[in-house]
N, C-alpha and C positions, 0 to 999 in steps of 0.2 A: 504494500500500500504506500502510495506517495504521501509525504507530509503536506499539510496545508500551510501555506505562507500567509501570515497575518500582517502584511505590509501596511494595511490601512490603519492599524492601531499601534504597530510596533516597528521599530527600526530593524529588529531581528527577532524571529520567533518561529518555532516549529510546534506542531500539534499532532500527536499520534493517538488520537482518541479512540478510533474504531478498532485498533489492534488489541484492545483489552487492557492495555496499560497506558494511562495518560501521562504525558510529559509536556510541559510548556515553559519556555523561557521568553521573557519579554524585556526588551530594553527600550525605554521611552525615547522619543525623538529629542526631547529637550530635557535638560536638567531641571528638576523640580525642587523648589525650596521648601523646607519644612517650616510651616508656620504654626505656632501654637496659639490658636485663638479659641476663646471660649464662646460658645453660642448660648445665649440666654433664651429661655422660652418666651414666646410672644404672649401666651396666655396660660394660666395655671388654674385647674379645677381641683379642689381638694375637699374631702369630707371623710370623717371617721378614720383617719390614718391612711387613706388612699389618695394618691396624688397623680393626676393626669396632666402632663405638660405638653403644650402644642408649640412646635417649632416651625418657622417659615423660612424657606430657602427660595431666593429669587434667581431665576435664570433668564438670561438675555438670548432670545432666539430671533434672528434677523433684527427687525426693528420693534419687537414686542417683548414685554417683560411678563414672564409666567411665574406664578408662585406655586411652589410645591410645599405641601405640609407633611409633617411627621409628628407622631406623638409617642410619648413613653408613659408607662403605667408603673408606679412604684408603691410600695407599702412602707410606711414609717413605723418604727418601733424603738423602744429604749433598751439598750443593752444592760449588762450587769452593773455597769458603773453609772447608769442613768443618763448616758449620752444618747442623743437621737441618732439613729442609723436608718438606712433605707435599703430595701432589697427589691429585686424584680420578681421574686418568687411570691406567688399569691396562694393563700389557702382557699379552699372552696367557699368558706364563709365570706371571703373578700370579693368573690366574683360578682355578686349582684351590685355592689357599690361601684366596682370597676366598670361594669356595663353601663350603669347610670351615668357616671362621669364621662365615659367614652362617648356616649350618645350626645352629651352636651358639647364635648370637644368637636365631634363630627359636625354638629349644627353650626358651631362657631366657624369651622373651616369652610363650610359651604357658604355661609353668609359672607365671609371675607373673599372667597373666590368670586362670588357674584358682584361684590362691590369693586373688586379689581377689574373684572370684565367691563363693568359700566364705566369706570374711570378711564380704561384704555379706549373704549368706544368714544367717549367725550373728547379725549385727547386727539384722536384721529379726525373727528369732526371739525375741530378747531384748526387743524393744519390745512 
């Protein structure tokens, strides 16, 4: 089997996926800098120790700005030393509250997407 060349994404790379064993090496075209930036949530929904955080990432595609949303669900608790900690592991008792807050986060993301779309439309109408 001939290897697939992935020149559209990598300067050098081979993929032997169909032979049963996968191997891939990719060298990016340009050197990338490591930036340590913290992304703060745009909106946080919290109740009874469950925290749902909504993050917005904006992408420029052609002349249009598109917002992508992501969310995290965490459980807050106190450790043996009474320090507040968080975990992504939820007990079955946490699921109803996580669902409730996730629905609120979903509604918020949809409202923000609609307002972004209308703002983008107004921006194009004025041009």
